[in-house]
N, C-alpha and C positions, 0 to 999 in steps of 0.2 A: 562679057567682061564687066559691063557697066552694072548689071544686075547684082552680081556678088559684092562689088565695091559699094553699092548703095545699101545693101543689106548690112554689111559690116558697119558702115557709117551710121546707119539707123540704130543698130544695136548699141554701139558706143555712145551715141547721144542719149539713148534711153537709160543706159547704165549710169550716166552722169546724174540723172534725176532720182536715182533710187535713194532709199533711206540710208542713214549712216551705216558704214560697214561695222561688223562686230569687232570687238576689242581683241586683236590678236597679239598685242604686245605682252611681254613678260609681266609678272606680277609687280615688279619694281618699276619706278619711274626715275629716270636719271636726274630730273629736275627737282626731286623730293629732298629738301634739306634735312629731313629727319633720318634719312638713311645714313648720313655721315660719309666719311672718305675711307676707302680701303687703305690698309698699310702698304707701303711700297717697300720692296726688298731689292737690295743691290745684289746683282749677279755679274761678277766680272766676266768679261768676254774671253779673256785668255786664261781662265782658270785651268782648263784641261789641255793646255798647249804642250805639245811634245815635239821637241826639235827632231827633225829627220834629215839625214843626209842622202844625196843621190846615190844610186847603186847602179851597177851595170845591168843591162838588159839580160833577163834569164828566160828559160823555156817556160811559157805560161802554163802549159799542161802538167808539168812536173810540180809547179808551185800550187796549182789547184789540187792535185792529188795529195800533196803533202799537207795542205791546210784543211782538206775536206774532213767533215766529221764521220763520213761513211768510210767503209773499208775500200782500199784501192780497187777499182773495177767492180765494186759492189753496186754502183748506181745510187740513185737518190732514195 
């Protein structure tokens, strides 16, 4: 158990001494003032709100068959 732990510790300590990692960030830099600021658009949260009233429980199998795009009993 001590040997694998020592191997992991040694590899991590050597990885810290490696050269600088490659630049994997995107082409833009958020701190670059030349990029400017994107426009902000307002999207109302309740724009598509539709009031619904509670209904009595119904047979779920009949509702699924009625709303299914496939023919009843046709499967998917």
